TORKOL-4160 file (C-alpha; in steps of 0.2 Angstrom, whole numbers, padded with zeros to 4 digits, m for minus):
262
<pt num="1" X="0054" Y="m0113" Z="0109"/>
<pt num="2" X="0041" Y="m0103" Z="0117"/>
<pt num="3" X="0050" Y="m0086" Z="0115"/>
<pt num="4" X="0047" Y="m0085" Z="0096"/>
<pt num="5" X="0028" Y="m0084" Z="0096"/>
<pt num="6" X="0029" Y="m0070" Z="0110"/>
<pt num="7" X="0043" Y="m0061" Z="0100"/>
<pt num="8" X="0034" Y="m0062" Z="0084"/>
<pt num="9" X="0018" Y="m0055" Z="0093"/>
<pt num="10" X="0028" Y="m0041" Z="0100"/>
<pt num="11" X="0035" Y="m0036" Z="0083"/>
<pt num="12" X="0018" Y="m0036" Z="0075"/>
<pt num="13" X="0011" Y="m0026" Z="0090"/>
<pt num="14" X="0025" Y="m0013" Z="0088"/>
<pt num="15" X="0022" Y="m0012" Z="0069"/>
<pt num="16" X="0003" Y="m0010" Z="0072"/>
<pt num="17" X="0006" Y="0004" Z="0085"/>
<pt num="18" X="0017" Y="0014" Z="0073"/>
<pt num="19" X="0008" Y="0010" Z="0056"/>
<pt num="20" X="m0010" Y="0007" Z="0060"/>
<pt num="21" X="m0015" Y="0017" Z="0076"/>
<pt num="22" X="m0012" Y="0034" Z="0067"/>
<pt num="23" X="m0026" Y="0031" Z="0055"/>
<pt num="24" X="m0037" Y="0044" Z="0062"/>
<pt num="25" X="m0023" Y="0057" Z="0060"/>
<pt num="26" X="m0020" Y="0051" Z="0042"/>
<pt num="27" X="m0038" Y="0052" Z="0038"/>
<pt num="28" X="m0039" Y="0070" Z="0044"/>
<pt num="29" X="m0024" Y="0075" Z="0034"/>
<pt num="30" X="m0031" Y="0067" Z="0018"/>
<pt num="31" X="m0048" Y="0075" Z="0019"/>
<pt num="32" X="m0049" Y="0088" Z="0006"/>
<pt num="33" X="m0053" Y="0106" Z="0010"/>
<pt num="34" X="m0071" Y="0112" Z="0006"/>
<pt num="35" X="m0070" Y="0123" Z="m0010"/>
<pt num="36" X="m0088" Y="0128" Z="m0011"/>
<pt num="37" X="m0103" Y="0121" Z="m0020"/>
<pt num="38" X="m0101" Y="0113" Z="m0037"/>
<pt num="39" X="m0114" Y="0113" Z="m0051"/>
<pt num="40" X="m0127" Y="0100" Z="m0049"/>
<pt num="41" X="m0124" Y="0084" Z="m0058"/>
<pt num="42" X="m0131" Y="0067" Z="m0058"/>
<pt num="43" X="m0121" Y="0056" Z="m0045"/>
<pt num="44" X="m0109" Y="0044" Z="m0053"/>
<pt num="45" X="m0113" Y="0025" Z="m0050"/>
<pt num="46" X="m0103" Y="0009" Z="m0053"/>
<pt num="47" X="m0115" Y="0006" Z="m0068"/>
<pt num="48" X="m0111" Y="0023" Z="m0075"/>
<pt num="49" X="m0093" Y="0019" Z="m0074"/>
<pt num="50" X="m0095" Y="0002" Z="m0082"/>
<pt num="51" X="m0104" Y="0010" Z="m0096"/>
<pt num="52" X="m0092" Y="0024" Z="m0099"/>
<pt num="53" X="m0078" Y="0011" Z="m0102"/>
<pt num="54" X="m0088" Y="0005" Z="m0118"/>
<pt num="55" X="m0093" Y="0023" Z="m0123"/>
<pt num="56" X="m0075" Y="0028" Z="m0128"/>
<pt num="57" X="m0067" Y="0016" Z="m0140"/>
<pt num="58" X="m0050" Y="0024" Z="m0137"/>
<pt num="59" X="m0051" Y="0017" Z="m0119"/>
<pt num="60" X="m0054" Y="m0001" Z="m0124"/>
<pt num="61" X="m0041" Y="m0014" Z="m0122"/>
<pt num="62" X="m0042" Y="m0029" Z="m0133"/>
<pt num="63" X="m0034" Y="m0046" Z="m0131"/>
<pt num="64" X="m0032" Y="m0059" Z="m0144"/>
<pt num="65" X="m0044" Y="m0074" Z="m0144"/>
<pt num="66" X="m0036" Y="m0087" Z="m0155"/>
<pt num="67" X="m0045" Y="m0102" Z="m0148"/>
<pt num="68" X="m0062" Y="m0094" Z="m0147"/>
<pt num="69" X="m0071" Y="m0110" Z="m0152"/>
<pt num="70" X="m0063" Y="m0119" Z="m0138"/>
<pt num="71" X="m0067" Y="m0105" Z="m0126"/>
<pt num="72" X="m0085" Y="m0104" Z="m0132"/>
<pt num="73" X="m0087" Y="m0123" Z="m0128"/>
<pt num="74" X="m0080" Y="m0120" Z="m0111"/>
<pt num="75" X="m0091" Y="m0105" Z="m0108"/>
<pt num="76" X="m0106" Y="m0115" Z="m0113"/>
<pt num="77" X="m0101" Y="m0128" Z="m0100"/>
<pt num="78" X="m0098" Y="m0115" Z="m0086"/>
<pt num="79" X="m0115" Y="m0108" Z="m0091"/>
<pt num="80" X="m0124" Y="m0124" Z="m0088"/>
<pt num="81" X="m0115" Y="m0128" Z="m0072"/>
<pt num="82" X="m0120" Y="m0111" Z="m0065"/>
<pt num="83" X="m0139" Y="m0113" Z="m0069"/>
<pt num="84" X="m0140" Y="m0132" Z="m0065"/>
<pt num="85" X="m0128" Y="m0133" Z="m0050"/>
<pt num="86" X="m0121" Y="m0117" Z="m0043"/>
<pt num="87" X="m0136" Y="m0106" Z="m0043"/>
<pt num="88" X="m0148" Y="m0119" Z="m0036"/>
<pt num="89" X="m0136" Y="m0123" Z="m0022"/>
<pt num="90" X="m0133" Y="m0104" Z="m0018"/>
<pt num="91" X="m0152" Y="m0101" Z="m0018"/>
<pt num="92" X="m0154" Y="m0115" Z="m0005"/>
<pt num="93" X="m0140" Y="m0108" Z="0006"/>
<pt num="94" X="m0147" Y="m0090" Z="0005"/>
<pt num="95" X="m0164" Y="m0097" Z="0010"/>
<pt num="96" X="m0157" Y="m0106" Z="0025"/>
<pt num="97" X="m0142" Y="m0097" Z="0031"/>
<pt num="98" X="m0144" Y="m0079" Z="0038"/>
<pt num="99" X="m0135" Y="m0065" Z="0029"/>
<pt num="100" X="m0125" Y="m0061" Z="0044"/>
<pt num="101" X="m0117" Y="m0079" Z="0044"/>
<pt num="102" X="m0114" Y="m0079" Z="0025"/>
<pt num="103" X="m0106" Y="m0062" Z="0026"/>
<pt num="104" X="m0095" Y="m0068" Z="0040"/>
<pt num="105" X="m0089" Y="m0083" Z="0031"/>
<pt num="106" X="m0085" Y="m0072" Z="0016"/>
<pt num="107" X="m0075" Y="m0060" Z="0026"/>
<pt num="108" X="m0065" Y="m0075" Z="0034"/>
<pt num="109" X="m0060" Y="m0081" Z="0017"/>
<pt num="110" X="m0055" Y="m0064" Z="0011"/>
<pt num="111" X="m0045" Y="m0061" Z="0027"/>
<pt num="112" X="m0036" Y="m0078" Z="0027"/>
<pt num="113" X="m0030" Y="m0074" Z="0009"/>
<pt num="114" X="m0021" Y="m0058" Z="0015"/>
<pt num="115" X="m0004" Y="m0065" Z="0010"/>
<pt num="116" X="m0009" Y="m0065" Z="m0009"/>
<pt num="117" X="m0014" Y="m0046" Z="m0008"/>
<pt num="118" X="0000" Y="m0041" Z="0003"/>
<pt num="119" X="0015" Y="m0049" Z="m0005"/>
<pt num="120" X="0009" Y="m0044" Z="m0023"/>
<pt num="121" X="0007" Y="m0026" Z="m0016"/>
<pt num="122" X="0025" Y="m0026" Z="m0011"/>
<pt num="123" X="0031" Y="m0034" Z="m0027"/>
<pt num="124" X="0023" Y="m0020" Z="m0037"/>
<pt num="125" X="0030" Y="m0007" Z="m0025"/>
<pt num="126" X="0013" Y="m0001" Z="m0020"/>
<pt num="127" X="0018" Y="0003" Z="m0002"/>
<pt num="128" X="0002" Y="0012" Z="0003"/>
<pt num="129" X="m0009" Y="m0003" Z="m0002"/>
<pt num="130" X="0003" Y="m0015" Z="0007"/>
<pt num="131" X="0001" Y="m0004" Z="0023"/>
<pt num="132" X="m0018" Y="m0004" Z="0021"/>
<pt num="133" X="m0019" Y="m0023" Z="0018"/>
<pt num="134" X="m0008" Y="m0026" Z="0034"/>
<pt num="135" X="m0019" Y="m0014" Z="0044"/>
<pt num="136" X="m0035" Y="m0022" Z="0038"/>
<pt num="137" X="m0028" Y="m0040" Z="0042"/>
<pt num="138" X="m0022" Y="m0035" Z="0059"/>
<pt num="139" X="m0039" Y="m0027" Z="0064"/>
<pt num="140" X="m0050" Y="m0040" Z="0057"/>
<pt num="141" X="m0040" Y="m0054" Z="0064"/>
<pt num="142" X="m0039" Y="m0048" Z="0081"/>
<pt num="143" X="m0054" Y="m0037" Z="0085"/>
<pt num="144" X="m0064" Y="m0045" Z="0071"/>
<pt num="145" X="m0063" Y="m0063" Z="0077"/>
<pt num="146" X="m0051" Y="m0070" Z="0065"/>
<pt num="147" X="m0059" Y="m0060" Z="0051"/>
<pt num="148" X="m0077" Y="m0065" Z="0053"/>
<pt num="149" X="m0081" Y="m0046" Z="0056"/>
<pt num="150" X="m0075" Y="m0033" Z="0044"/>
<pt num="151" X="m0070" Y="m0021" Z="0058"/>
<pt num="152" X="m0057" Y="m0012" Z="0046"/>
<pt num="153" X="m0072" Y="m0006" Z="0036"/>
<pt num="154" X="m0075" Y="0008" Z="0049"/>
<pt num="155" X="m0059" Y="0016" Z="0041"/>
<pt num="156" X="m0063" Y="0021" Z="0023"/>
<pt num="157" X="m0045" Y="0026" Z="0020"/>
<pt num="158" X="m0040" Y="0008" Z="0021"/>
<pt num="159" X="m0051" Y="0003" Z="0006"/>
<pt num="160" X="m0041" Y="m0004" Z="m0008"/>
<pt num="161" X="m0042" Y="m0014" Z="m0023"/>
<pt num="162" X="m0035" Y="m0032" Z="m0022"/>
<pt num="163" X="m0019" Y="m0036" Z="m0030"/>
<pt num="164" X="m0014" Y="m0053" Z="m0037"/>
<pt num="165" X="0001" Y="m0062" Z="m0046"/>
<pt num="166" X="m0007" Y="m0059" Z="m0063"/>
<pt num="167" X="m0007" Y="m0040" Z="m0059"/>
<pt num="168" X="0011" Y="m0041" Z="m0053"/>
<pt num="169" X="0016" Y="m0049" Z="m0070"/>
<pt num="170" X="0007" Y="m0036" Z="m0079"/>
<pt num="171" X="0016" Y="m0022" Z="m0069"/>
<pt num="172" X="0032" Y="m0031" Z="m0073"/>
<pt num="173" X="0029" Y="m0030" Z="m0092"/>
<pt num="174" X="0020" Y="m0046" Z="m0096"/>
<pt num="175" X="0006" Y="m0043" Z="m0108"/>
<pt num="176" X="m0010" Y="m0052" Z="m0107"/>
<pt num="177" X="m0005" Y="m0064" Z="m0120"/>
<pt num="178" X="m0022" Y="m0072" Z="m0125"/>
<pt num="179" X="m0039" Y="m0074" Z="m0119"/>
<pt num="180" X="m0043" Y="m0090" Z="m0110"/>
<pt num="181" X="m0060" Y="m0097" Z="m0103"/>
<pt num="182" X="m0056" Y="m0109" Z="m0089"/>
<pt num="183" X="m0068" Y="m0123" Z="m0084"/>
<pt num="184" X="m0076" Y="m0119" Z="m0067"/>
<pt num="185" X="m0064" Y="m0104" Z="m0064"/>
<pt num="186" X="m0071" Y="m0093" Z="m0079"/>
<pt num="187" X="m0063" Y="m0080" Z="m0089"/>
<pt num="188" X="m0044" Y="m0077" Z="m0088"/>
<pt num="189" X="m0029" Y="m0074" Z="m0099"/>
<pt num="190" X="m0013" Y="m0083" Z="m0102"/>
<pt num="191" X="m0004" Y="m0072" Z="m0090"/>
<pt num="192" X="m0017" Y="m0073" Z="m0077"/>
<pt num="193" X="m0018" Y="m0092" Z="m0078"/>
<pt num="194" X="0000" Y="m0093" Z="m0074"/>
<pt num="195" X="m0003" Y="m0080" Z="m0060"/>
<pt num="196" X="m0016" Y="m0091" Z="m0052"/>
<pt num="197" X="m0002" Y="m0103" Z="m0048"/>
<pt num="198" X="0007" Y="m0090" Z="m0038"/>
<pt num="199" X="m0009" Y="m0085" Z="m0030"/>
<pt num="200" X="m0012" Y="m0103" Z="m0025"/>
<pt num="201" X="0006" Y="m0105" Z="m0017"/>
<pt num="202" X="0003" Y="m0089" Z="m0007"/>
<pt num="203" X="m0014" Y="m0094" Z="m0001"/>
<pt num="204" X="m0013" Y="m0101" Z="0017"/>
<pt num="205" X="m0028" Y="m0113" Z="0013"/>
<pt num="206" X="m0017" Y="m0122" Z="0000"/>
<pt num="207" X="m0005" Y="m0127" Z="0015"/>
<pt num="208" X="m0018" Y="m0129" Z="0029"/>
<pt num="209" X="m0030" Y="m0140" Z="0020"/>
<pt num="210" X="m0022" Y="m0156" Z="0015"/>
<pt num="211" X="m0028" Y="m0167" Z="0001"/>
<pt num="212" X="m0037" Y="m0163" Z="m0015"/>
<pt num="213" X="m0055" Y="m0169" Z="m0010"/>
<pt num="214" X="m0055" Y="m0158" Z="0006"/>
<pt num="215" X="m0048" Y="m0143" Z="m0004"/>
<pt num="216" X="m0061" Y="m0145" Z="m0018"/>
<pt num="217" X="m0075" Y="m0146" Z="m0005"/>
<pt num="218" X="m0069" Y="m0131" Z="0004"/>
<pt num="219" X="m0068" Y="m0120" Z="m0012"/>
<pt num="220" X="m0084" Y="m0127" Z="m0018"/>
<pt num="221" X="m0092" Y="m0121" Z="m0002"/>
<pt num="222" X="m0084" Y="m0104" Z="m0004"/>
<pt num="223" X="m0090" Y="m0102" Z="m0022"/>
<pt num="224" X="m0108" Y="m0106" Z="m0017"/>
<pt num="225" X="m0107" Y="m0094" Z="m0002"/>
<pt num="226" X="m0100" Y="m0080" Z="m0013"/>
<pt num="227" X="m0114" Y="m0084" Z="m0026"/>
<pt num="228" X="m0127" Y="m0080" Z="m0014"/>
<pt num="229" X="m0123" Y="m0062" Z="m0014"/>
<pt num="230" X="m0123" Y="m0060" Z="m0033"/>
<pt num="231" X="m0138" Y="m0071" Z="m0039"/>
<pt num="232" X="m0145" Y="m0061" Z="m0054"/>
<pt num="233" X="m0129" Y="m0052" Z="m0060"/>
<pt num="234" X="m0124" Y="m0065" Z="m0073"/>
<pt num="235" X="m0142" Y="m0066" Z="m0079"/>
<pt num="236" X="m0143" Y="m0047" Z="m0081"/>
<pt num="237" X="m0127" Y="m0048" Z="m0092"/>
<pt num="238" X="m0135" Y="m0061" Z="m0103"/>
<pt num="239" X="m0151" Y="m0052" Z="m0105"/>
<pt num="240" X="m0143" Y="m0036" Z="m0109"/>
<pt num="241" X="m0131" Y="m0043" Z="m0122"/>
<pt num="242" X="m0133" Y="m0050" Z="m0140"/>
<pt num="243" X="m0118" Y="m0061" Z="m0137"/>
<pt num="244" X="m0115" Y="m0065" Z="m0119"/>
<pt num="245" X="m0098" Y="m0073" Z="m0122"/>
<pt num="246" X="m0092" Y="m0057" Z="m0130"/>
<pt num="247" X="m0099" Y="m0047" Z="m0116"/>
<pt num="248" X="m0091" Y="m0057" Z="m0103"/>
<pt num="249" X="m0074" Y="m0057" Z="m0112"/>
<pt num="250" X="m0074" Y="m0038" Z="m0115"/>
<pt num="251" X="m0080" Y="m0034" Z="m0097"/>
<pt num="252" X="m0067" Y="m0045" Z="m0089"/>
<pt num="253" X="m0052" Y="m0038" Z="m0100"/>
<pt num="254" X="m0058" Y="m0020" Z="m0096"/>
<pt num="255" X="m0059" Y="m0024" Z="m0077"/>
<pt num="256" X="m0042" Y="m0032" Z="m0076"/>
<pt num="257" X="m0034" Y="m0017" Z="m0085"/>
<pt num="258" X="m0042" Y="m0006" Z="m0073"/>
<pt num="259" X="m0036" Y="m0016" Z="m0058"/>
<pt num="260" X="m0019" Y="m0016" Z="m0065"/>
<pt num="261" X="m0018" Y="0003" Z="m0066"/>
<pt num="262" X="m0025" Y="0006" Z="m0048"/>
């Protein structure tokens, strides 16, 4: 009975030796050769990229919104919940808890959900992403104290966008179906809502935390902690848009399409 854990650990260690340890060599091979100076230009920022998505109408992807009145009602509910519950709680946590602790907690939640990203990378035949996810998980779980420290971040070649079941369905040919605003969870589509079921089943926390009340409490705590890092983002979108519902909907759809193609 005690040989299985040792054997499993040995297999993982061997895989790590052959897959992850050559990272410095891969990084050196992947580094592009210098081709001389390029004409001066303003550096690109995430905000620039975001705005570019809306400058060219040909790049826009639209999704039907047949139940817009219902979606708007749920959006109103989520908006009030954010301003009267989530944001005040996040402000209190940010004031009391040091950023080092909050970052560590956020890292641990990301690390433990490794199976969601890894399995969906495999299902989409994105082998490089699957390798990167495995290496990140191994490094952060071992050297990073169960994921509290993001040790893998010292290897920029491991950076990757997250995969989920909704994206897998899209790669397999399932269209977005229709736009859907979910209570608490926020914007989604018919396809991605079904995908959330797959994500839940692949999430170790679903199996490790028994019972609905403890699970809800854990996810609420995670949501509050995550919000401490982005207070003001939602407010900025509302202030910059004539119709915040449409802005959130369009931004979500464009971002999902971008993730699917990456």
